[in-house]
C-alpha positions in Angstrom: -10.6 -14.4 -26.8 -7.3 -15.3 -24.9 -6.9 -18.8 -26.3 -7.4 -20.4 -22.9 -4.4 -18.7 -21.5 -4.9 -16.4 -18.5 -3.6 -12.9 -19.5 -2.9 -10.1 -17.2 -4.5 -6.7 -17.8 -2.2 -4.5 -19.7 -2.3 -1.6 -22.4 -2.5 -4.4 -25.0 -5.8 -5.6 -23.8 -7.1 -2.7 -21.7 -5.9 0.7 -22.7 -7.1 2.3 -19.5 -4.2 0.4 -17.6 -1.6 2.3 -19.5 -3.0 5.6 -18.8 -3.6 4.6 -15.1 0.0 3.6 -14.7 1.2 6.8 -16.3 -1.0 8.9 -14.0 0.3 7.0 -10.9 3.9 7.9 -12.1 2.8 11.6 -12.6 1.4 11.6 -8.9 4.6 10.0 -7.6 6.7 12.6 -9.4 4.6 15.6 -8.4 4.5 14.4 -4.7 8.4 14.2 -4.7 8.4 17.7 -6.3 6.3 19.2 -3.7 8.1 17.3 -0.8 11.7 16.9 -1.9 13.3 13.8 -0.3 10.0 12.1 0.7 10.9 8.9 -0.9 14.5 8.8 0.4 13.2 9.8 3.8 11.2 6.6 3.7 14.3 4.6 3.4 16.4 6.5 5.6 13.8 6.5 8.5 13.6 2.6 8.1 17.5 2.2 8.5 17.9 5.0 11.1 19.2 3.5 14.5 17.4 6.2 16.3 14.4 8.5 15.6 15.1 11.9 13.9 18.6 10.8 12.8 17.3 11.1 9.1 16.6 14.2 7.3 12.9 15.0 7.3 11.1 15.9 4.1 9.2 19.2 4.1 5.4 18.8 4.9 3.1 19.8 2.0 -0.6 19.1 2.2 -1.0 18.7 -1.6 2.0 16.5 -1.8 0.8 14.2 0.9 -2.5 14.0 -0.9 -0.9 13.1 -4.1 1.3 10.6 -2.3 -1.8 9.0 -0.8 -3.5 8.7 -4.2 -0.4 7.1 -5.7 -0.4 4.4 -2.8 -4.2 3.8 -3.2 -3.8 3.6 -6.9 -0.8 1.3 -6.8 -2.5 -1.1 -4.4 -5.7 -1.2 -6.3 -3.8 -1.9 -9.6 -2.0 -4.7 -7.9 -5.3 -6.3 -7.1 -6.6 -5.8 -10.5 -3.7 -7.4 -12.1 -4.5 -10.5 -10.0 -7.7 -11.1 -11.9 -8.2 -12.4 -15.4 -8.2 -9.6 -18.0 -11.7 -10.3 -19.0 -12.7 -9.9 -15.3 -11.3 -6.4 -15.4 -12.9 -4.8 -18.5 -13.0 -1.3 -17.8 -11.5 1.6 -15.6 -15.0 1.5 -13.6 -13.6 -1.9 -12.3 -10.3 -0.2 -11.1 -12.3 2.7 -9.6 -14.3 0.3 -7.5 -11.3 -1.4 -6.2 -9.8 2.0 -5.4 -13.0 2.9 -3.4 -12.6 -0.4 -1.7 -9.1 0.2 -0.8 -9.9 3.7 0.4 -12.7 2.5 2.5 -10.8 -0.1 4.3 -7.9 2.3 4.9 -10.6 4.8 6.3 -11.9 2.1 8.8 -8.3 1.3 9.8 -7.6 5.1 10.5 -10.7 5.2 12.6 -9.5 2.1 14.6 -6.1 3.8 15.1 -7.7 7.0 16.2 -9.8 5.1 18.7 -6.7 3.3 20.0 -4.8 6.6 20.2 -7.6 8.2 22.1 -8.1 5.3 24.5 -4.3 4.9 25.2 -3.0 8.3 24.3 -0.3 6.6 22.0 0.5 9.8 20.2 1.5 11.6 23.3 3.7 8.7 24.3 5.1 7.8 20.9 5.6 10.8 18.6 7.1 9.1 15.6 5.4 5.6 15.0 2.7 7.2 12.8 5.4 8.8 10.6 7.5 5.5 10.4 4.2 3.6 9.4 3.5 6.2 6.7 7.2 6.0 5.4 7.0 2.2 5.2 3.8 2.3 3.1 5.4 4.7 0.9 8.6 2.4 0.6 6.5 -0.7 -0.3 4.3 1.0 -2.8 7.3 2.7 -4.5 8.8 -0.9 -4.8 5.7 -2.3 -6.0 5.1 0.0 -8.9 8.0 -1.1 -11.1 7.0 -4.6 -10.3 3.7 -3.8 -11.8 5.2 -2.5 -14.9 7.1 -5.7 -15.4 4.1 -7.8 -14.8 2.2 -5.7 -17.5 4.7 -7.4 -20.0 5.7 -10.6 -18.5 3.2 -11.4 -15.8 0.1 -13.6 -15.2 -2.7 -13.4 -12.7 -1.0 -16.2 -10.7 2.4 -14.4 -10.7 0.7 -11.3 -9.8 -0.9 -12.7 -6.7 2.6 -13.9 -5.6 4.0 -10.4 -6.0 1.0 -8.7 -4.3 1.4 -11.4 -1.4 5.1 -10.7 -1.3 4.6 -6.9 -1.0 2.1 -7.5 1.8 4.6 -9.7 3.6 7.3 -7.1 3.0 5.2 -4.4 4.6 4.2 -6.6 7.6 7.9 -7.7 8.1 9.1 -4.0 7.9 6.5 -2.6 10.1 6.9 -5.3 12.7 10.6 -4.7 12.6 10.4 -1.0 13.0 7.6 -0.9 15.7 9.2 -3.7 17.8 12.1 -1.1 18.2 9.6 1.4 19.5 6.9 -0.3 21.5 8.4 -3.7 22.6 10.1 -3.5 25.9 8.6 -6.7 27.3 7.2 -10.1 26.2 3.7 -8.9 26.9 4.3 -6.0 24.7 5.5 -8.2 22.0 2.3 -10.3 22.2 0.2 -7.2 21.9 2.2 -6.0 18.8 1.4 -9.5 17.2 -2.2 -9.2 17.9 -2.4 -5.6 16.6 -0.6 -6.8 13.4 -3.1 -9.5 13.0 -6.1 -7.5 13.5 -5.4 -4.1 12.1 -2.9 -5.2 9.3 -3.2 -8.6 8.0 -7.1 -8.9 8.3 -7.7 -5.6 6.4 -5.4 -6.8 3.7 -7.2 -10.0 3.3 -10.5 -8.3 3.6 -9.9 -5.7 0.7 -8.6 -8.5 -1.6 -11.5 -10.8 -0.8 -14.1 -7.8 -1.3 -12.4 -6.8 -4.6 -12.7 -10.4 -6.0 -16.3 -10.5 -5.1 -17.1 -7.1 -6.5 -15.3 -7.7 -9.8 -17.1 -11.0 -10.2 -20.4 -9.1 -9.9 -19.5 -6.3 -12.3 
């Protein structure tokens, strides 16, 4: 069917791919429209020397929901593009990956809530959660155009490198920003490394591994 060459999923061999990419773009535009400046805030909060020196975007529940759907969909599409086209034959496969991504994020959120309840982090640090959200937005917004290029010029192998690069970029940015907030001693730095390994790197590897196994079953 593909003449022995690994092809990436694209509108040429999976019509649903084009519609999903268009829907993700609409979600991002609507989110920015409902919360003007939400994307620029993500960049400003990263480079800000101190907290609250950047302009905060207005909070809108619907806009936040749409932005979350954009993030989940973009990550799921990146994972799907790492597979051979014949392994991702329908939008159902994409939906399964979205559910897996959402499930892992939900478990992560529960773990963070437990840490927050145990150590009262939210009372001591008001802004880390906002910075975290901004970094996720920044990385997924950067990942989206990369996926558009991969649709036309990519292969599953190249897609894996791009997805791995996005993961490394996220970890690096979050470690950079959180180190300015949390780290005030060597022990704090050790705790931060352990946190990133257990609640960031392992979930990323887990959602990718689960996606590969589920798509091989479908």
